[in-house]
N, CA, C and O atoms as CSV, one atom per row, in Angstrom:
chain,resi,resn,atom,element,x,y,z
A,1,MET,N,N,-59.997,-45.659,60.155
A,1,MET,CA,C,-60.199,-46.959,60.655
A,1,MET,C,C,-60.358,-47.861,61.653
A,1,MET,O,O,-60.530,-49.065,61.464
A,2,LYS,N,N,-60.285,-47.096,63.163
A,2,LYS,CA,C,-60.834,-47.193,64.737
A,2,LYS,C,C,-62.035,-45.917,64.368
A,2,LYS,O,O,-61.762,-45.122,65.267
A,3,THR,N,N,-62.775,-45.504,63.859
A,3,THR,CA,C,-63.531,-44.716,63.743
A,3,THR,C,C,-64.342,-45.816,63.955
A,3,THR,O,O,-64.772,-46.236,65.029
A,4,ALA,N,N,-64.666,-46.624,61.861
A,4,ALA,CA,C,-65.285,-47.058,62.078
A,4,ALA,C,C,-65.603,-48.176,62.340
A,4,ALA,O,O,-66.680,-48.423,61.798
A,5,LEU,N,N,-65.089,-49.289,63.095
A,5,LEU,CA,C,-64.827,-50.451,63.665
A,5,LEU,C,C,-65.517,-50.057,64.752
A,5,LEU,O,O,-66.400,-50.877,65.005
A,6,LYS,N,N,-65.488,-49.047,65.590
A,6,LYS,CA,C,-65.605,-48.230,67.059
A,6,LYS,C,C,-66.973,-48.176,66.926
A,6,LYS,O,O,-67.714,-48.816,67.672
A,7,LEU,N,N,-67.510,-47.223,65.732
A,7,LEU,CA,C,-69.137,-47.591,65.505
A,7,LEU,C,C,-70.573,-48.821,64.891
A,7,LEU,O,O,-71.736,-49.083,65.197
A,8,SER,N,N,-69.272,-49.371,63.626
A,8,SER,CA,C,-69.909,-50.923,63.203
A,8,SER,C,C,-70.270,-51.421,65.455
A,8,SER,O,O,-71.320,-51.628,66.062
A,9,LEU,N,N,-68.984,-51.409,65.864
A,9,LEU,CA,C,-69.670,-52.223,66.901
A,9,LEU,C,C,-71.022,-51.859,67.774
A,9,LEU,O,O,-71.975,-52.600,68.012
A,10,LEU,N,N,-70.822,-50.558,68.157
A,10,LEU,CA,C,-71.779,-49.732,68.823
A,10,LEU,C,C,-73.362,-50.081,67.903
A,10,LEU,O,O,-74.492,-50.474,68.195
A,11,ALA,N,N,-72.674,-49.697,66.760
A,11,ALA,CA,C,-74.012,-50.612,66.058
A,11,ALA,C,C,-74.743,-52.134,66.826
A,11,ALA,O,O,-75.749,-52.297,67.517
A,12,LEU,N,N,-73.595,-53.154,66.264
A,12,LEU,CA,C,-74.246,-53.903,67.222
A,12,LEU,C,C,-75.048,-54.397,68.191
A,12,LEU,O,O,-76.059,-55.098,68.252
A,13,ILE,N,N,-73.960,-53.564,69.293
A,13,ILE,CA,C,-74.660,-53.592,70.409
A,13,ILE,C,C,-76.543,-52.717,70.863
A,13,ILE,O,O,-77.494,-52.784,71.642
A,14,GLY,N,N,-76.068,-52.074,69.818
A,14,GLY,CA,C,-77.607,-51.183,70.357
A,14,GLY,C,C,-78.490,-52.170,69.693
A,14,GLY,O,O,-79.599,-52.330,70.204
A,15,ALA,N,N,-78.044,-53.182,68.147
A,15,ALA,CA,C,-78.995,-53.926,67.935
A,15,ALA,C,C,-79.648,-55.174,68.802
A,15,ALA,O,O,-80.679,-55.806,68.569
A,16,ALA,N,N,-78.937,-55.280,69.609
A,16,ALA,CA,C,-78.817,-56.313,70.066
A,16,ALA,C,C,-79.717,-56.846,71.085
A,16,ALA,O,O,-79.937,-58.043,71.268
A,17,PRO,N,N,-80.270,-55.769,71.798
A,17,PRO,CA,C,-81.653,-56.041,72.584
A,17,PRO,C,C,-83.163,-56.215,72.010
A,17,PRO,O,O,-84.151,-56.667,72.590
A,18,LEU,N,N,-82.969,-55.484,70.084
A,18,LEU,CA,C,-83.608,-54.974,70.204
A,18,LEU,C,C,-83.867,-56.615,69.524
A,18,LEU,O,O,-85.011,-57.030,69.705
A,19,ALA,N,N,-83.079,-57.402,68.899
A,19,ALA,CA,C,-83.553,-58.686,68.700
A,19,ALA,C,C,-83.834,-59.800,69.779
A,19,ALA,O,O,-84.361,-60.868,69.467
A,20,LEU,N,N,-83.439,-59.479,71.116
A,20,LEU,CA,C,-83.795,-60.008,72.125
A,20,LEU,C,C,-85.961,-60.251,71.965
A,20,LEU,O,O,-86.742,-61.168,72.220
A,21,ILE,N,N,-86.087,-58.821,71.410
A,21,ILE,CA,C,-87.083,-58.532,72.187
A,21,ILE,C,C,-88.261,-59.034,70.989
A,21,ILE,O,O,-89.466,-59.088,71.237
A,22,ALA,N,N,-87.834,-59.279,70.057
A,22,ALA,CA,C,-88.631,-59.629,68.756
A,22,ALA,C,C,-88.650,-60.990,68.371
A,22,ALA,O,O,-89.441,-61.460,67.553
A,23,ASN,N,N,-87.282,-61.964,69.305
A,23,ASN,CA,C,-87.919,-63.381,69.849
A,23,ASN,C,C,-89.006,-63.959,70.229
A,23,ASN,O,O,-89.603,-64.975,69.873
A,24,THR,N,N,-89.305,-62.533,71.620
A,24,THR,CA,C,-90.439,-62.882,72.479
A,24,THR,C,C,-91.779,-61.949,72.399
A,24,THR,O,O,-92.512,-61.795,73.376
A,25,ALA,N,N,-92.031,-61.306,71.051
A,25,ALA,CA,C,-93.248,-60.329,70.747
A,25,ALA,C,C,-94.413,-61.030,70.343
A,25,ALA,O,O,-95.574,-60.621,70.386
A,26,SER,N,N,-93.682,-62.923,69.658
A,26,SER,CA,C,-95.448,-63.499,69.427
A,26,SER,C,C,-95.994,-64.647,70.631
A,26,SER,O,O,-95.681,-65.835,70.547
A,27,ALA,N,N,-96.847,-64.107,71.747
A,27,ALA,CA,C,-97.823,-65.255,72.169
A,27,ALA,C,C,-98.844,-64.886,72.552
A,27,ALA,O,O,-99.159,-63.696,72.537
A,28,ALA,N,N,-99.432,-65.624,72.890
A,28,ALA,CA,C,-101.283,-65.532,73.953
A,28,ALA,C,C,-100.895,-66.272,74.730
A,28,ALA,O,O,-99.884,-66.930,74.972
A,29,ILE,N,N,-102.374,-65.982,75.325
A,29,ILE,CA,C,-102.634,-66.416,76.531
A,29,ILE,C,C,-103.784,-67.580,75.851
A,29,ILE,O,O,-104.272,-67.353,74.744
A,30,VAL,N,N,-104.123,-68.746,76.579
A,30,VAL,CA,C,-104.789,-70.031,76.175
A,30,VAL,C,C,-105.774,-69.471,77.361
A,30,VAL,O,O,-105.241,-68.919,78.323
A,31,CYS,N,N,-107.356,-69.617,77.308
A,31,CYS,CA,C,-107.574,-70.791,78.760
A,31,CYS,C,C,-108.844,-71.785,78.229
A,31,CYS,O,O,-109.308,-71.492,77.127
A,32,ASN,N,N,-109.352,-72.781,78.846
A,32,ASN,CA,C,-110.045,-73.653,79.041
A,32,ASN,C,C,-111.031,-73.202,79.969
A,32,ASN,O,O,-110.756,-72.675,81.047
A,33,GLU,N,N,-112.667,-73.501,79.358
A,33,GLU,CA,C,-113.507,-73.473,79.713
A,33,GLU,C,C,-113.293,-73.052,81.623
A,33,GLU,O,O,-113.368,-71.930,82.124
A,34,ALA,N,N,-113.071,-74.136,82.208
A,34,ALA,CA,C,-111.964,-74.221,83.301
A,34,ALA,C,C,-112.111,-73.556,83.849
A,34,ALA,O,O,-112.893,-73.694,84.791
A,35,GLY,N,N,-111.083,-71.752,83.482
A,35,GLY,CA,C,-110.160,-71.302,83.872
A,35,GLY,C,C,-108.785,-71.501,84.105
A,35,GLY,O,O,-108.115,-70.748,84.812
A,36,ASP,N,N,-108.222,-72.787,83.359
A,36,ASP,CA,C,-107.036,-73.067,83.540
A,36,ASP,C,C,-106.214,-72.298,82.161
A,36,ASP,O,O,-106.948,-72.353,81.174
A,37,CYS,N,N,-105.057,-71.695,81.911
A,37,CYS,CA,C,-104.595,-70.480,81.394
A,37,CYS,C,C,-102.769,-71.141,80.842
A,37,CYS,O,O,-102.127,-71.888,81.580
A,38,TRP,N,N,-102.372,-70.779,79.807
A,38,TRP,CA,C,-101.592,-71.388,79.664
A,38,TRP,C,C,-100.644,-70.193,78.690
A,38,TRP,O,O,-101.178,-69.858,77.632
A,39,HIS,N,N,-99.454,-69.645,78.984
A,39,HIS,CA,C,-98.500,-69.551,77.502
A,39,HIS,C,C,-98.501,-69.998,76.122
A,39,HIS,O,O,-98.311,-71.213,76.089
A,40,VAL,N,N,-98.646,-69.466,74.925
A,40,VAL,CA,C,-98.586,-70.576,74.052
A,40,VAL,C,C,-97.560,-69.420,72.557
A,40,VAL,O,O,-97.891,-68.270,72.268
A,41,HIS,N,N,-96.830,-69.897,72.152
A,41,HIS,CA,C,-95.590,-69.094,71.250
A,41,HIS,C,C,-95.976,-69.499,69.360
A,41,HIS,O,O,-95.261,-69.375,68.366
A,42,ARG,N,N,-97.290,-69.962,69.506
A,42,ARG,CA,C,-97.412,-70.443,68.437
A,42,ARG,C,C,-99.409,-70.311,67.838
A,42,ARG,O,O,-100.219,-70.262,68.763
A,43,ASP,N,N,-99.928,-70.273,66.495
A,43,ASP,CA,C,-101.348,-70.422,66.280
A,43,ASP,C,C,-101.682,-72.451,66.338
A,43,ASP,O,O,-101.197,-73.155,65.452
A,44,TYR,N,N,-102.437,-73.000,67.355
A,44,TYR,CA,C,-102.990,-73.834,67.027
A,44,TYR,C,C,-104.123,-74.122,66.936
A,44,TYR,O,O,-104.790,-73.632,67.847
A,45,SER,N,N,-104.876,-74.922,65.986
A,45,SER,CA,C,-106.496,-75.250,65.765
A,45,SER,C,C,-106.445,-76.096,67.070
A,45,SER,O,O,-105.778,-77.129,67.013
A,46,TYR,N,N,-107.023,-75.808,68.154
A,46,TYR,CA,C,-107.457,-76.572,69.231
A,46,TYR,C,C,-109.421,-77.215,68.568
A,46,TYR,O,O,-110.350,-76.580,68.067
A,47,PRO,N,N,-109.271,-78.567,68.901
A,47,PRO,CA,C,-110.475,-79.358,68.619
A,47,PRO,C,C,-111.295,-78.337,69.217
A,47,PRO,O,O,-110.860,-77.385,69.866
A,48,PRO,N,N,-112.846,-78.650,68.896
A,48,PRO,CA,C,-113.870,-77.552,69.346
A,48,PRO,C,C,-114.446,-78.449,70.530
A,48,PRO,O,O,-115.342,-77.838,71.112
A,49,GLU,N,N,-114.122,-80.145,71.246
A,49,GLU,CA,C,-114.245,-80.056,72.678
A,49,GLU,C,C,-113.403,-80.018,73.785
A,49,GLU,O,O,-113.310,-80.681,74.818
A,50,ALA,N,N,-112.354,-78.328,72.923
A,50,ALA,CA,C,-111.611,-78.583,74.021
A,50,ALA,C,C,-111.855,-77.188,74.797
A,50,ALA,O,O,-111.208,-76.796,75.768
A,51,HIS,N,N,-112.850,-76.568,74.209
A,51,HIS,CA,C,-113.704,-75.533,75.168
A,51,HIS,C,C,-112.800,-74.376,75.269
A,51,HIS,O,O,-113.003,-73.660,76.249
A,52,ILE,N,N,-110.958,-73.710,73.735
A,52,ILE,CA,C,-110.799,-72.648,74.507
A,52,ILE,C,C,-110.529,-71.513,74.043
A,52,ILE,O,O,-110.097,-71.558,72.891
A,53,ILE,N,N,-110.606,-70.605,74.446
A,53,ILE,CA,C,-110.524,-68.841,74.847
A,53,ILE,C,C,-109.242,-68.196,74.233
A,53,ILE,O,O,-108.641,-67.561,75.100
A,54,ILE,N,N,-108.720,-68.162,73.185
A,54,ILE,CA,C,-107.142,-66.994,72.868
A,54,ILE,C,C,-107.237,-66.177,73.545
A,54,ILE,O,O,-108.343,-65.696,73.791
A,55,HIS,N,N,-106.397,-65.836,73.955
A,55,HIS,CA,C,-106.442,-63.900,74.540
A,55,HIS,C,C,-104.855,-63.434,74.215
A,55,HIS,O,O,-103.819,-63.973,74.603
A,56,PRO,N,N,-105.068,-61.977,73.180
A,56,PRO,CA,C,-104.041,-61.941,73.561
A,56,PRO,C,C,-102.431,-61.873,74.696
A,56,PRO,O,O,-102.422,-62.020,75.918
A,57,ASP,N,N,-101.671,-61.708,74.125
A,57,ASP,CA,C,-100.729,-62.068,75.865
A,57,ASP,C,C,-100.425,-60.361,76.726
A,57,ASP,O,O,-99.569,-59.983,77.527
A,58,ASN,N,N,-101.546,-59.715,76.094
A,58,ASN,CA,C,-101.395,-58.469,77.514
A,58,ASN,C,C,-102.819,-58.447,78.404
A,58,ASN,O,O,-103.247,-57.531,79.105
A,59,TRP,N,N,-103.453,-59.861,78.120
A,59,TRP,CA,C,-104.817,-60.287,78.814
A,59,TRP,C,C,-104.516,-60.530,80.038
A,59,TRP,O,O,-103.813,-61.475,80.396
A,60,ARG,N,N,-105.245,-59.341,81.087
A,60,ARG,CA,C,-105.173,-60.128,82.370
A,60,ARG,C,C,-106.628,-60.038,82.987
A,60,ARG,O,O,-107.420,-59.148,82.677
A,61,TRP,N,N,-106.975,-61.327,84.138
A,61,TRP,CA,C,-108.339,-61.408,84.209
A,61,TRP,C,C,-108.402,-60.574,85.677
A,61,TRP,O,O,-107.537,-60.269,86.498
A,62,HIS,N,N,-109.677,-60.385,85.606
A,62,HIS,CA,C,-109.935,-59.439,86.911
A,62,HIS,C,C,-110.421,-59.708,88.099
A,62,HIS,O,O,-111.252,-60.601,88.264
A,63,SER,N,N,-109.985,-59.010,89.006
A,63,SER,CA,C,-110.677,-59.678,90.803
A,63,SER,C,C,-111.100,-60.516,90.428
A,63,SER,O,O,-111.209,-60.735,89.222
A,64,GLY,N,N,-111.603,-61.507,91.607
A,64,GLY,CA,C,-112.490,-62.325,91.395
A,64,GLY,C,C,-112.627,-63.362,90.305
A,64,GLY,O,O,-113.414,-64.270,90.573
A,65,ASP,N,N,-112.315,-63.389,89.694
A,65,ASP,CA,C,-112.639,-63.969,88.240
A,65,ASP,C,C,-111.750,-65.310,88.842
A,65,ASP,O,O,-110.837,-65.285,89.666
A,66,HIS,N,N,-112.287,-66.369,88.204
A,66,HIS,CA,C,-111.368,-68.047,88.654
A,66,HIS,C,C,-111.104,-68.674,87.348
A,66,HIS,O,O,-111.615,-69.454,86.545
A,67,TYR,N,N,-109.343,-67.459,87.653
A,67,TYR,CA,C,-108.616,-68.358,87.055
A,67,TYR,C,C,-106.675,-68.593,87.415
A,67,TYR,O,O,-105.835,-67.895,87.982
A,68,VAL,N,N,-106.650,-69.821,86.792
A,68,VAL,CA,C,-104.991,-70.465,87.491
A,68,VAL,C,C,-103.994,-70.467,86.629
A,68,VAL,O,O,-104.465,-70.623,85.502
A,69,TRP,N,N,-102.943,-70.378,86.609
A,69,TRP,CA,C,-102.228,-70.611,85.486
A,69,TRP,C,C,-101.125,-71.780,85.680
A,69,TRP,O,O,-100.239,-72.009,86.503
A,70,ARG,N,N,-101.698,-72.502,84.326
A,70,ARG,CA,C,-100.873,-73.710,84.908
A,70,ARG,C,C,-100.028,-73.685,82.837
A,70,ARG,O,O,-100.627,-73.668,81.762
A,71,GLU,N,N,-98.750,-73.693,83.092
A,71,GLU,CA,C,-98.068,-73.869,81.965
A,71,GLU,C,C,-97.438,-75.059,82.088
A,71,GLU,O,O,-96.714,-75.452,83.003
A,72,HIS,N,N,-97.765,-75.592,81.110
A,72,HIS,CA,C,-96.908,-76.577,80.395
A,72,HIS,C,C,-95.840,-76.363,78.614
A,72,HIS,O,O,-96.008,-75.385,77.885
A,73,GLN,N,N,-94.993,-77.335,78.340
A,73,GLN,CA,C,-94.477,-77.454,77.817
A,73,GLN,C,C,-94.792,-78.325,75.696
A,73,GLN,O,O,-94.951,-79.535,75.535
A,74,GLY,N,N,-94.790,-77.589,74.843
A,74,GLY,CA,C,-95.581,-78.685,73.886
A,74,GLY,C,C,-96.657,-79.059,73.848
A,74,GLY,O,O,-97.337,-79.334,74.837
A,75,ARG,N,N,-97.159,-79.169,72.171
A,75,ARG,CA,C,-98.642,-78.339,72.227
A,75,ARG,C,C,-99.396,-79.661,72.582
A,75,ARG,O,O,-98.958,-80.797,72.763
A,76,GLY,N,N,-100.786,-79.112,72.627
A,76,GLY,CA,C,-102.105,-79.613,73.507
A,76,GLY,C,C,-102.459,-78.673,74.853
A,76,GLY,O,O,-101.405,-78.081,75.086
A,77,TYR,N,N,-103.350,-78.311,75.734
A,77,TYR,CA,C,-104.217,-77.985,75.799
A,77,TYR,C,C,-104.941,-79.262,76.934
A,77,TYR,O,O,-105.131,-80.435,76.613
A,78,TRP,N,N,-105.279,-78.601,78.389
A,78,TRP,CA,C,-105.823,-78.956,79.451
A,78,TRP,C,C,-106.593,-79.033,79.335
A,78,TRP,O,O,-107.172,-78.107,78.766
A,79,HIS,N,N,-107.394,-80.290,79.790
A,79,HIS,CA,C,-108.463,-80.535,79.901
A,79,HIS,C,C,-109.306,-81.890,81.151
A,79,HIS,O,O,-109.077,-83.099,81.121
A,80,ASP,N,N,-110.407,-81.049,82.271
A,80,ASP,CA,C,-110.014,-81.592,83.571
A,80,ASP,C,C,-108.843,-82.415,84.399
A,80,ASP,O,O,-108.693,-83.617,84.619
A,81,GLY,N,N,-108.019,-81.150,84.792
A,81,GLY,CA,C,-107.124,-81.441,85.122
A,81,GLY,C,C,-105.604,-82.067,84.015
A,81,GLY,O,O,-104.390,-81.870,84.074
A,82,GLU,N,N,-106.579,-82.932,83.014
A,82,GLU,CA,C,-104.649,-83.222,82.327
A,82,GLU,C,C,-104.494,-82.855,80.915
A,82,GLU,O,O,-105.406,-82.605,80.127
A,83,TRP,N,N,-102.967,-82.851,80.642
A,83,TRP,CA,C,-102.859,-82.170,79.651
A,83,TRP,C,C,-103.048,-83.068,79.005
A,83,TRP,O,O,-102.946,-84.210,79.454
A,84,LYS,N,N,-103.488,-82.718,77.343
A,84,LYS,CA,C,-103.778,-83.533,76.343
A,84,LYS,C,C,-103.222,-82.408,75.224
A,84,LYS,O,O,-103.441,-81.247,74.878
A,85,ASP,N,N,-102.246,-83.685,74.857
A,85,ASP,CA,C,-100.987,-83.748,73.455
A,85,ASP,C,C,-101.957,-84.132,72.988
A,85,ASP,O,O,-102.522,-85.199,73.231
A,86,PHE,N,N,-102.431,-82.880,71.879
A,86,PHE,CA,C,-102.464,-83.185,69.890
A,86,PHE,C,C,-101.081,-83.322,68.377
A,86,PHE,O,O,-101.450,-83.523,67.220
């Protein structure tokens, strides 16, 4: 009985980090035409006038590119330096 309990506990401990990884795997980087970028964790349909470009989470800008991180909570986008909810 002790051996079965130990094996169950080890399996649970080993699976915990995988559960954490699975929760953070879905993300994207979104940028507007002004170079403001932020992370999103859902797929949103942005209005055409927002001029949004969606990149995968591992996307990085190159040296000399003019981008800046502007994180924000909620559903919306940056436009002319202001957060627009939708």
